[in-house]
FINUMAR-447825 format. One line per 8 residues: number of its first residue (from 1); their letters; for each residue x, y, z of C-alpha. Coordinates in steps of 0.05 Angstrom, whole numbers. Layout:
! residues N
NUM) a) X Y Z; ... $
! end
This chain:
! residues 1059
1) mavcpacg) -2 -4 0; 21 71 -15; -4 117 28; -9 191 2; 31 243 35; -20 299 27; -90 270 50; -70 202 76 $
9) qsnparar) -111 155 37; -81 81 21; -75 66 -46; -60 5 -90; 15 -16 -90; 24 5 -164; -8 67 -166; 30 139 -175 $
17) fcmscasa) -24 181 -164; -72 190 -101; -142 160 -115; -168 210 -72; -134 278 -83; -92 268 -140; -29 277 -112; 33 248 -139 $
25) lpleepap) 55 189 -95; 130 176 -76; 160 118 -112; 181 63 -72; 260 65 -86; 320 27 -54; 358 77 -4; 419 93 -37 $
33) rgarktvt) 477 51 -12; 531 86 24; 606 80 25; 637 43 79; 694 81 118; 733 78 179; 720 142 216; 733 169 284 $
41) vvfcdveg) 670 188 324; 670 242 388; 605 240 439; 604 292 490; 545 298 540; 536 345 600; 537 317 670; 479 337 711 $
49) stplgdrl) 440 375 658; 370 363 694; 388 397 761; 422 458 714; 356 461 678; 315 464 745; 357 520 776; 357 570 715 $
57) dpesyrev) 304 602 678; 281 566 615; 316 624 578; 374 629 618; 383 555 604; 377 563 534; 432 617 531; 476 574 573 $
65) mtryfrrm) 470 513 523; 479 556 469; 543 584 489; 562 514 510; 547 477 445; 580 538 401; 648 528 443; 641 454 427 $
73) rdalerhg) 625 457 356; 680 514 345; 734 467 374; 708 401 332; 708 441 263; 771 471 283; 802 403 277; 760 383 218 $
81) gtvekfig) 707 345 253; 635 347 227; 580 357 282; 525 308 259; 472 324 314; 454 355 383; 415 299 418; 393 337 481 $
89) davmavfg) 451 362 514; 500 315 478; 537 324 420; 566 279 365; 621 295 313; 649 252 265; 723 255 232; 725 224 168 $
97) vpllhedd) 665 254 132; 659 275 85; 733 266 70; 779 213 105; 848 236 134; 904 192 155; 902 230 225; 829 233 239 $
105) alravraa) 841 195 304; 896 244 326; 846 307 301; 787 272 337; 833 270 407; 862 334 397; 790 366 389; 759 329 452 $
113) semrtale) 820 357 491; 808 423 466; 736 416 486; 753 399 553; 803 456 554; 751 505 530; 707 492 586; 745 530 638 $
121) plneeler) 734 601 604; 671 580 589; 653 566 662; 687 631 691; 637 666 642; 575 626 662; 592 631 738; 602 694 741 $
129) rwgvrirt) 534 715 705; 484 656 728; 530 622 786; 534 557 747; 588 507 719; 584 451 661; 616 388 666; 625 341 608 $
137) rigvntge) 642 266 590; 672 247 529; 673 185 489; 721 179 425; 714 110 388; 747 88 320; 715 41 274; 681 21 205 $
145) vvvgdvaa) 614 54 193; 568 60 132; 566 140 104; 493 156 92; 465 209 43; 440 271 90; 408 302 29; 367 241 29 $
153) gqalvvgd) 346 239 95; 394 184 124; 437 188 184; 512 215 167; 547 149 198; 511 79 216; 550 21 253; 582 -3 317 $
161) avnvaarl) 636 49 321; 584 103 334; 552 56 395; 616 41 424; 633 120 427; 568 134 459; 584 79 514; 642 103 530 $
169) eqvaepge) 618 175 546; 567 139 585; 609 107 632; 668 161 630; 669 206 700; 655 279 693; 716 319 665; 744 246 633 $
177) illgpety) 758 229 560; 751 158 547; 787 130 486; 767 61 447; 819 17 429; 827 32 357; 830 100 377; 885 91 421 $
185) alvrdhvs) 922 44 373; 924 105 326; 947 157 368; 988 127 423; 1050 156 400; 1019 227 409; 985 221 473; 995 208 549 $
193) teelaplr) 935 160 584; 928 111 634; 903 45 615; 834 29 647; 808 -43 665; 767 -70 605; 700 -38 607; 633 -74 611 $
201) lkgkphrv) 591 -28 561; 515 -42 553; 499 -80 491; 571 -108 479; 579 -181 502; 649 -175 513; 692 -123 552; 723 -68 522 $
209) aahrllgv) 793 -39 529; 798 33 538; 849 90 553; 837 149 603; 863 212 560; 917 249 607; 944 294 550; 957 307 481 $
217) epgtadar) 1029 324 459; 1040 383 415; 1065 375 339; 1062 319 292; 1129 279 296; 1137 205 310; 1174 197 377; 1197 128 358 $
225) pdppfvdr) 1264 113 346; 1290 108 274; 1285 42 244; 1350 16 203; 1371 54 140; 1363 -2 87; 1367 1 14; 1373 86 2 $
233) edeladlr) 1452 90 -6; 1447 115 -82; 1398 169 -61; 1441 190 -1; 1500 199 -41; 1464 241 -94; 1438 284 -39; 1508 291 -12 $
241) aafercva) 1535 309 -74; 1484 356 -86; 1501 389 -18; 1577 391 -32; 1562 435 -98; 1519 477 -64; 1570 493 -9; 1625 495 -60 $
249) drtpelrt) 1589 544 -112; 1553 579 -50; 1493 574 -87; 1427 554 -66; 1407 479 -90; 1326 452 -86; 1314 377 -81; 1257 347 -69 $
257) ilgsagvg) 1253 267 -51; 1183 238 -75; 1148 172 -52; 1082 145 -12; 1075 152 53; 1118 110 94; 1170 95 38; 1224 123 72 $
265) ksrlsref) 1232 199 50; 1235 220 128; 1289 170 142; 1329 184 88; 1335 264 100; 1347 239 173; 1408 202 151; 1427 259 100 $
273) vaglgdra) 1426 306 166; 1464 259 215; 1525 253 167; 1531 335 161; 1550 333 235; 1573 412 251; 1584 431 181; 1512 466 171 $
281) lvltarcp) 1460 497 209; 1399 448 198; 1329 477 209; 1264 428 204; 1196 442 187; 1131 410 174; 1065 427 125; 1006 412 167 $
289) pygdgitf) 946 380 140; 897 428 163; 886 485 215; 888 561 227; 941 605 194; 976 540 155; 1010 578 101; 1063 601 141 $
297) wpvaelvk) 1063 554 195; 1128 517 173; 1162 588 168; 1144 600 240; 1172 531 259; 1238 549 221; 1245 618 257; 1228 592 329 $
305) racgiadd) 1284 535 316; 1331 582 288; 1322 635 341; 1304 593 405; 1233 613 407; 1183 570 455; 1111 568 445; 1093 594 506 $
313) esrarvra) 1135 658 506; 1103 729 504; 1103 779 446; 1157 816 480; 1201 759 491; 1194 736 420; 1212 802 385; 1271 803 440 $
321) rldetlag) 1298 730 413; 1288 761 337; 1326 828 357; 1383 781 386; 1389 741 330; 1389 797 275; 1433 837 313; 1481 869 264 $
329) aedsaliv) 1445 857 206; 1428 904 151; 1352 928 158; 1346 885 220; 1289 927 253; 1246 923 186; 1260 847 184; 1245 833 254 $
337) eriasvvg) 1180 874 249; 1156 827 186; 1181 758 218; 1151 780 276; 1081 777 242; 1096 707 216; 1108 677 286; 1047 713 318 $
345) aaepaagl) 1085 768 357; 1055 823 314; 995 840 276; 1002 827 202; 1015 886 160; 1063 873 107; 1046 845 41; 1066 775 7 $
353) qetfwavr) 1125 803 -20; 1146 838 33; 1144 774 78; 1181 734 27; 1236 793 23; 1245 785 100; 1247 711 103; 1303 709 46 $
361) rllewlgr) 1339 764 89; 1331 727 155; 1362 662 122; 1418 699 87; 1438 728 149; 1436 656 184; 1473 626 135; 1526 683 124 $
369) drplvlil) 1580 637 155; 1558 567 145; 1513 526 102; 1436 531 122; 1401 464 113; 1331 464 108; 1285 400 113; 1209 417 97 $
377) ddlqwaep) 1167 351 99; 1098 337 79; 1100 390 25; 1043 350 -13; 1004 397 41; 1031 461 32; 999 523 15; 1012 553 -54 $
385) afldliey) 1041 609 -24; 1090 569 10; 1111 538 -45; 1118 597 -85; 1160 626 -21; 1210 559 -26; 1222 574 -103; 1230 650 -86 $
393) lvgwsrgl) 1285 634 -37; 1325 587 -86; 1319 637 -135; 1332 706 -97; 1384 683 -49; 1453 704 -65; 1522 687 -43; 1486 631 7 $
401) alfalcla) 1499 561 15; 1428 544 22; 1407 471 13; 1331 456 14; 1313 388 20; 1237 375 11; 1198 317 27; 1133 306 -12 $
409) rpdlmdrr) 1084 251 -38; 1073 245 -119; 1011 288 -101; 1049 349 -102; 1068 342 -175; 997 337 -194; 988 400 -153; 1046 434 -184 $
417) ptwgassa) 1070 395 -243; 1127 457 -255; 1152 444 -180; 1223 463 -176; 1241 468 -251; 1253 390 -243; 1288 386 -172; 1247 327 -160 $
425) spplgplg) 1281 259 -158; 1248 191 -188; 1197 175 -125; 1228 122 -80; 1213 51 -97; 1187 -3 -43; 1244 -51 -11; 1262 -110 -42 $
433) deesqrll) 1255 -178 -16; 1325 -179 18; 1325 -103 41; 1258 -124 72; 1292 -179 111; 1344 -136 137; 1302 -79 157; 1254 -135 194 $
441) egllggar) 1323 -158 232; 1336 -90 253; 1276 -75 279; 1277 -134 323; 1339 -112 346; 1386 -159 319; 1352 -221 346; 1338 -279 291 $
449) idrdvarr) 1267 -296 264; 1250 -356 224; 1255 -337 149; 1184 -368 128; 1146 -311 183; 1196 -256 160; 1176 -272 93; 1101 -271 104 $
457) iaesgggn) 1112 -205 142; 1157 -178 89; 1096 -197 32; 1044 -163 78; 1088 -95 77; 1090 -100 12; 1172 -64 15; 1143 -4 47 $
465) plfleetl) 1183 9 113; 1131 43 151; 1077 -16 133; 1129 -65 156; 1140 -25 223; 1074 -22 234; 1053 -92 220; 1110 -119 263 $
473) rmleddgl) 1092 -71 320; 1016 -97 313; 1043 -167 315; 1076 -153 380; 1023 -114 416; 978 -169 400; 1022 -225 423; 1028 -261 362 $
481) lrrrgerw) 1101 -251 361; 1145 -251 425; 1213 -248 436; 1249 -310 468; 1330 -303 488; 1359 -286 419; 1304 -309 371; 1233 -281 355 $
489) ivtgdlsg) 1180 -333 356; 1115 -336 334; 1060 -350 384; 993 -357 331; 973 -361 263; 992 -302 224; 947 -322 162; 897 -281 187 $
497) vavpasih) 923 -218 214; 887 -154 201; 926 -97 173; 945 -46 218; 889 6 234; 941 62 219; 954 38 148; 880 34 139 $
505) allgarld) 873 100 157; 927 128 115; 910 89 46; 833 106 65; 851 181 68; 885 177 0; 835 140 -36; 776 190 -11 $
513) rlspdela) 816 247 -53; 797 205 -118; 738 232 -167; 675 192 -156; 689 159 -222; 759 144 -206; 737 114 -142; 690 71 -173 $
521) vircaavi) 743 42 -220; 784 25 -167; 732 -2 -124; 716 -48 -184; 784 -65 -190; 789 -82 -119; 733 -132 -124; 767 -170 -183 $
529) gkvfwwga) 832 -181 -146; 912 -156 -142; 913 -163 -216; 854 -140 -262; 836 -128 -338; 812 -70 -371; 754 -106 -403; 734 -136 -337 $
537) iaelvpda) 730 -63 -305; 692 -39 -369; 640 -94 -355; 633 -75 -279; 630 -2 -275; 567 38 -276; 546 58 -355; 562 129 -345 $
545) vrphvggh) 634 110 -328; 646 59 -383; 669 102 -437; 719 138 -396; 750 76 -366; 822 80 -402; 827 152 -377; 813 137 -301 $
553) lqslvrrd) 859 81 -305; 917 117 -333; 899 168 -277; 902 113 -225; 978 93 -260; 1000 167 -254; 976 173 -175; 1016 106 -168 $
561) lirpepst) 959 71 -138; 966 18 -198; 1013 -7 -251; 1012 -42 -317; 1021 -116 -313; 1030 -174 -369; 964 -199 -387; 941 -269 -387 $
569) fagedafr) 885 -258 -434; 897 -239 -502; 873 -170 -526; 862 -148 -453; 905 -99 -427; 921 -115 -349; 942 -82 -290; 965 -93 -218 $
577) fhhiliqe) 954 -52 -150; 1021 -26 -133; 1009 -58 -67; 960 -105 -30; 940 -57 17; 913 -10 -25; 863 -64 -63; 842 -79 12 $
585) aayrgtpk) 827 -7 27; 792 1 -34; 752 -66 -24; 742 -44 46; 704 19 28; 655 -12 -19; 587 -31 9; 576 -101 22 $
593) ldrallhe) 514 -99 -36; 560 -71 -85; 615 -129 -67; 562 -183 -79; 537 -151 -146; 608 -135 -174; 638 -206 -150; 575 -239 -191 $
601) ifagwaer) 583 -199 -245; 661 -210 -253; 650 -287 -253; 603 -278 -310; 656 -238 -349; 710 -295 -329; 669 -352 -353; 652 -315 -418 $
609) vagdrmle) 729 -301 -440; 762 -359 -403; 743 -408 -467; 778 -466 -468; 818 -444 -407; 756 -453 -360; 794 -505 -316; 848 -458 -303 $
617) feevigyh) 804 -403 -281; 755 -445 -248; 781 -433 -180; 773 -357 -191; 706 -364 -218; 679 -400 -158; 715 -356 -110; 674 -295 -136 $
625) leqahryr) 615 -331 -134; 627 -349 -63; 635 -279 -39; 573 -260 -74; 538 -310 -37; 571 -290 28; 552 -220 26; 486 -228 9 $
633) selgepae) 474 -276 58; 502 -228 106; 454 -179 87; 400 -221 105; 377 -247 43; 334 -315 49; 370 -379 36; 322 -404 -18 $
641) elrdlglr) 331 -340 -57; 409 -356 -52; 405 -437 -73; 418 -424 -143; 479 -376 -130; 504 -425 -76; 504 -483 -132; 535 -445 -178 $
649) agsrlgaa) 594 -426 -131; 601 -500 -97; 605 -537 -159; 663 -493 -187; 698 -497 -118; 689 -575 -114; 709 -583 -184; 770 -546 -166 $
657) garalerr) 776 -583 -105; 774 -649 -134; 827 -632 -181; 872 -610 -125; 859 -678 -97; 880 -708 -159; 949 -677 -157; 955 -695 -79 $
665) dmnaagdl) 955 -618 -68; 913 -639 -1; 918 -570 36; 881 -537 -25; 837 -595 -33; 811 -586 37; 805 -522 37; 765 -521 -33 $
673) lgratvll) 719 -574 -21; 700 -549 51; 679 -487 21; 646 -530 -33; 604 -562 19; 588 -497 57; 554 -467 -7; 519 -527 -38 $
681) ppdaaerr) 452 -544 -23; 437 -610 22; 397 -642 -31; 454 -626 -88; 486 -696 -111; 552 -648 -121; 548 -642 -42; 551 -710 -30 $
689) ssllalae) 604 -720 -78; 644 -658 -52; 637 -684 21; 668 -754 4; 725 -719 -22; 733 -668 29; 731 -726 80; 790 -763 37 $
697) alaetgel) 836 -699 42; 822 -686 111; 840 -755 124; 907 -748 87; 918 -684 127; 906 -716 192; 844 -680 213; 814 -746 232 $
705) qraeaald) 747 -722 268; 736 -670 220; 740 -727 161; 695 -771 199; 641 -712 205; 639 -708 134; 633 -781 122; 574 -782 168 $
713) eaerlaae) 542 -722 129; 552 -756 66; 526 -826 79; 462 -791 110; 449 -753 55; 461 -812 0; 412 -857 41; 361 -798 42 $
721) agdeggva) 370 -791 -30; 367 -864 -51; 435 -857 -79; 460 -934 -65; 529 -914 -95; 536 -857 -52; 528 -900 10; 572 -952 -13 $
729) haviqrlf) 631 -901 -29; 619 -874 48; 618 -942 75; 681 -957 42; 721 -891 61; 692 -901 130; 729 -969 135; 795 -941 106 $
737) llestdpk) 788 -881 161; 776 -933 213; 851 -959 206; 869 -890 235; 817 -874 286; 797 -941 314; 838 -1001 279; 813 -1054 333 $
745) rltedael) 745 -1049 295; 778 -1072 232; 767 -1148 242; 753 -1202 195; 688 -1171 192; 705 -1110 159; 735 -1146 100; 660 -1186 89 $
753) gaqrsirk) 635 -1109 99; 680 -1090 42; 664 -1147 -1; 587 -1130 2; 602 -1065 -21; 638 -1096 -78; 579 -1135 -97; 532 -1075 -103 $
761) leelgddl) 583 -1034 -137; 591 -1084 -191; 518 -1088 -196; 515 -1014 -210; 581 -1013 -261; 615 -971 -220; 692 -981 -238; 717 -921 -189 $
769) glarawll) 684 -953 -132; 708 -1021 -147; 779 -994 -148; 771 -961 -82; 737 -1025 -53; 797 -1072 -68; 835 -1012 -48; 810 -1022 25 $
777) vgdlrlar) 811 -1099 14; 887 -1098 4; 897 -1045 63; 858 -1097 111; 901 -1155 88; 963 -1112 97; 941 -1102 174; 947 -1176 176 $
785) sryaaage) 1012 -1178 149; 982 -1218 89; 1022 -1189 30; 1020 -1231 -26; 940 -1235 -11; 945 -1163 -11; 982 -1152 -71; 926 -1191 -113 $
793) afsraieh) 869 -1142 -87; 920 -1081 -106; 918 -1110 -179; 849 -1112 -183; 842 -1044 -161; 898 -1029 -208; 851 -1067 -266; 789 -1022 -247 $
801) arragapr) 820 -952 -241; 846 -957 -312; 773 -985 -332; 749 -923 -293; 808 -875 -323; 819 -854 -262; 899 -846 -256; 911 -822 -174 $
809) eeldalgr) 867 -888 -161; 911 -928 -205; 974 -899 -176; 953 -906 -111; 947 -981 -120; 1010 -986 -155; 1039 -951 -93; 1008 -1002 -49 $
817) fvgagayg) 1032 -1064 -93; 1105 -1036 -89; 1096 -1026 -15; 1069 -1099 0; 1126 -1127 -44; 1179 -1091 4; 1148 -1135 60; 1123 -1194 29 $
825) ptplpele) 1159 -1254 -7; 1169 -1214 -67; 1243 -1227 -86; 1287 -1157 -87; 1304 -1162 -159; 1223 -1161 -182; 1212 -1108 -121; 1268 -1066 -149 $
833) rrceella) 1237 -1073 -223; 1165 -1053 -196; 1197 -993 -161; 1227 -970 -223; 1164 -983 -262; 1122 -941 -214; 1174 -881 -210; 1171 -879 -290 $
841) aargrggh) 1089 -879 -280; 1082 -823 -231; 1142 -776 -260; 1121 -711 -238; 1067 -729 -186; 1110 -733 -121; 1061 -758 -81; 1055 -827 -117 $
849) eapalral) 1136 -826 -121; 1138 -826 -54; 1119 -898 -45; 1165 -925 -96; 1224 -887 -63; 1213 -911 10; 1205 -982 -19; 1267 -969 -57 $
857) avvramgg) 1299 -947 12; 1287 -1009 38; 1315 -1052 -18; 1382 -1008 -12; 1383 -1014 65; 1370 -1095 58; 1435 -1089 8; 1476 -1053 59 $
865) rfdeardl) 1471 -985 14; 1453 -944 80; 1468 -870 55; 1433 -880 -11; 1371 -907 29; 1365 -855 79; 1366 -808 25; 1313 -842 -13 $
873) arrarsil) 1268 -847 46; 1276 -770 65; 1262 -755 -2; 1196 -793 -5; 1174 -757 70; 1198 -691 40; 1148 -697 -19; 1096 -719 27 $
881) edlglrlr) 1105 -660 81; 1106 -616 14; 1039 -642 -3; 1009 -632 63; 1007 -708 70; 1022 -710 145; 1000 -784 155; 1036 -816 100 $
889) agwvsetl) 1102 -769 116; 1089 -791 189; 1096 -871 166; 1161 -862 127; 1194 -854 203; 1184 -932 207; 1221 -940 144; 1278 -891 167 $
897) gsiemlag) 1272 -929 235; 1282 -998 202; 1342 -973 157; 1375 -950 225; 1360 -1013 258; 1390 -1056 195; 1451 -1004 203; 1459 -1021 273 $
905) davaaere) 1451 -955 301; 1390 -963 356; 1395 -886 375; 1384 -861 306; 1326 -910 302; 1298 -889 366; 1302 -817 339; 1267 -828 277 $
913) lragfdvm) 1210 -871 301; 1196 -822 358; 1188 -774 311; 1134 -811 275; 1100 -831 344; 1096 -764 366; 1063 -736 300; 1009 -791 300 $
921) aelgehgy) 991 -779 378; 987 -705 351; 939 -728 299; 896 -779 342; 923 -836 296; 923 -899 332; 939 -957 281; 1008 -927 271 $
929) qataaaml) 1025 -916 340; 1017 -991 358; 1065 -1009 309; 1109 -951 322; 1115 -969 396; 1138 -1036 394; 1186 -1018 342; 1209 -972 393 $
937) ahalvrqg) 1219 -1017 443; 1266 -1060 402; 1305 -1004 389; 1312 -991 471; 1325 -1065 481; 1383 -1065 431; 1409 -999 477; 1396 -1042 536 $
945) rfeeaerl) 1339 -997 561; 1294 -1049 587; 1249 -1015 627; 1233 -959 577; 1226 -1018 527; 1176 -1058 570; 1129 -993 578; 1125 -992 506 $
953) aalsasaa) 1114 -1059 488; 1056 -1053 543; 1032 -991 506; 1032 -1021 439; 996 -1094 469; 940 -1046 491; 933 -1006 433; 941 -1063 378 $
961) aeddlasq) 882 -1085 346; 875 -1165 348; 886 -1177 279; 943 -1130 267; 994 -1181 267; 1056 -1139 254; 1041 -1098 324; 1021 -1169 355 $
969) vlwrsaga) 1087 -1199 336; 1131 -1139 346; 1111 -1126 426; 1119 -1202 435; 1183 -1202 411; 1207 -1145 443; 1173 -1170 513; 1208 -1230 510 $
977) rvlaasgs) 1277 -1198 509; 1254 -1152 568; 1235 -1213 602; 1296 -1253 586; 1346 -1195 610; 1303 -1195 681; 1314 -1274 684; 1244 -1292 676 $
985) mdeaeala) 1267 -1342 632; 1198 -1383 636; 1159 -1321 612; 1207 -1302 560; 1203 -1366 523; 1133 -1370 524; 1120 -1296 495; 1172 -1309 441 $
993) reasalve) 1143 -1379 418; 1071 -1334 412; 1105 -1287 373; 1138 -1340 327; 1064 -1376 326; 1033 -1314 306; 1087 -1295 252; 1075 -1355 218 $
1001) atddvnmh) 1003 -1337 193; 1038 -1275 155; 1081 -1276 94; 1116 -1222 122; 1198 -1249 107; 1241 -1203 146; 1195 -1200 209; 1192 -1279 204 $
1009) adtlvdla) 1271 -1281 206; 1274 -1219 264; 1225 -1257 305; 1270 -1320 301; 1328 -1277 324; 1292 -1252 385; 1281 -1328 396; 1353 -1344 387 $
1017) evrrtege) 1370 -1288 436; 1322 -1317 487; 1349 -1385 485; 1420 -1367 486; 1403 -1324 548; 1371 -1391 583; 1430 -1428 557; 1393 -1469 504 $
1025) hdgaraal) 1444 -1462 451; 1416 -1515 407; 1357 -1488 396; 1388 -1407 383; 1422 -1440 329; 1366 -1480 293; 1329 -1411 299; 1384 -1377 271 $
1033) draielye) 1394 -1419 219; 1326 -1415 197; 1326 -1333 196; 1385 -1339 152; 1347 -1376 101; 1295 -1326 104; 1336 -1267 98; 1369 -1302 36 $
1041) akgnvvga) 1304 -1320 7; 1284 -1242 8; 1358 -1218 -11; 1371 -1185 57; 1441 -1188 53; 1453 -1144 116; 1404 -1185 161; 1433 -1247 139 $
1049) eaarrmla) 1502 -1224 156; 1484 -1205 219; 1451 -1272 239; 1514 -1309 207; 1558 -1263 261; 1511 -1290 318; 1515 -1359 299; 1590 -1353 296 $
1057) rap) 1592 -1323 375; 1543 -1385 395; 1580 -1439 438 $
! end
């Protein structure tokens, strides 16, 4: 229903004119979307205003409050704040609207301090006339808001930052100013504060950190120590050479260092000044970004420093100091009079040219007997008259070694293209990777830091020294980086570290000065990514902007925000953001609804232009659709309306994740498939297949509980959908998972269950499922150390995988086939041939090369080539670790431990086996732990550490599944050695015989021979030498049948020592 604003009549929804009075009806249009900005909000309220109103006549009360509001407004607006509204007795102002400034937080805090100070003279007036005083409470907070269109009747700003500022004001004591956490982080180098206990604020679920403001430091200089001087040696040499020319010729020299904020201009200038020593008089000044009388502010700074004038000195004292400084100069009285007006010690009287003349004469006098160096910072904020003054000084001074070094951002050249007759050097660029590393080490006081951590921090800073310093500082403040002795260590996850607020403020202010069309272009670019294309931008921008995209892109290049980039699309010009943080700032300022729309439009553009390269861009397209879904969901769009978008996004990500799984990139697979399953609708077949793939990826990376949860959901959804094949696949994967999570449940019944799944999959003609099912059967037979039977199952898996066109499953089966040969009756020459065959088939696919390398390591160790064996096994482990296959990488410790035992180094064997055991314990994997504990017991027996060996043998006994024959044999043979060493010969003999009986049910040739050697040791200890010799003779036969030269030779040596 549309309600007429003239007569109140209700009208049909589609009516355009009132059916009663014919007045035009307002159109129902969506509210215009505001920009997202990080601003600082100031809330100020009068304490005890109700009693004050009771004491005064309404007219008097109105006059009191009017004077109060006027003083508060003046203080706020003087520092660049926008007063949004007066709410009763409260004042709310925003800093950062309509334009952001990099120092908005500091401006707001200075304004708040001035508001408090301004109450003193106001209260004196009020007390004299009405006998009353006003006390206030102030809250200041910084955060992200949405900026509305006041002309459209919207609030100026909306967001939680506003609420927190109001809550801080409410809990402040009279006369207090409380700063929120983000505000404090931005201004802490310029204020003195008292930290408060975290505050409980109304409506906030968690306590909020706050600081009580005690005072604001004057000026804007950074009090922090200088960072190390890095990678600016050439620029420093150029400055020194120019200074020497200036001194030698006694001719003024103007030099300008250009560079973006934080790139190192000021640091370079300070290094230059430090090298001058006492050779020159150095005066520094900075151009402020705002304030009253800022044209000659830097001149006043220069004069005060030259004459030793303090800010709080009287006019008379200032004139006296000027007289002292210019004593003996020609026309000194006239110079003093005109300079006095510049520093506020006299009323302005002279014109601009007279002031220029006086400043020049002052500097000529100061530089009469030594060089004079002026360091003029932040020249991009200078008023035109001040720029004119600098050029006048350099052009008109005579016989003066005046070296004027100006520091400015590239914006200066936009405002003054002819500045200084080409005095500007090429802009300072970012630091390289090595230089960034050196800077980080210097900032950390020379203490060491892990190179990967340093690289991640350096990447986040993009070669900008200030960004690096602020990021490092934030990590320290947040407790993510701490010093421990001579090293800095990471104590948390750095992957999701936010950009420091100070950097966001700086970049946000820079972007806020773009034209609306330029801002539209850079926001579209930010949605696309760090690299973007002209054609894509043209697709995303509003129709009115589209014809001018090229010009706007070139403007952004000139502003050093983006740069050209080689294109991956033929016929498409590409660009790259100059710094990743610029992209983040532009993206952060884009409303969420706009982000959603732009992500979806770009995905459509990419689908259209990718053509036959779709697979290459599928993940990118999926990401953009995912982001569109995310923002529409966050903005409250109903789930049913997002179904199609979720299906598109999830299908793309799921397909990309499946390919990552194929290439054994498990970390990427887990990430992509996990995101896909969040997006895909529950009834979509793609969700079930993605959940199965996700479970596999999670299991491989050791996230076993998450893998189990994914399988639970996949099996439930398949059953609900009547998908028998899906249920069979889930059952097979669950049995695979039980090998790690609960191996005791994998009894003979498990293989029967697998066989039932095989029959169902045969009915369905599902060769891929059959390949996986036979892989499972082979694994179950491996667990019972039936290696020949396992090899038969793996052969059938290979056959089905080839029929299904599934190379990953084929290579998996080949790898297991080779592994079975390493332990079973396969002779060494045949095993070596299989290894070479697998290496040839898996070339370039590291995850599938690893089993062959591991098996080949066993071959080399049995032949006595231990160094080669170690290298092969470590290569296998490194490949698996690089792929994120933590479980498989941990299993390699068994191979390395076996190599060291064969080499006779039980200490090294213990080290390798413990490493794998600890990884499995961390991951919650139980199957391998039982075997590793038994093998560790053997390594400790070799070292004579029987008590420890006994504990590990008992641990293996309690953890091993009944049909895990390898573990059952190994813990018994180790336990028998422990019992024999303690003199419990009957128990030792019995346990050794149990191990021998169990091993007879396997075809693990080496384990059979090893068990006989352990039995021989027990018999030798109890003095049964004939039995010991018989066991050793049989062990030698087995070792020789396998080709285990080292094992056979060791058994012969034992036999030779037998009585």
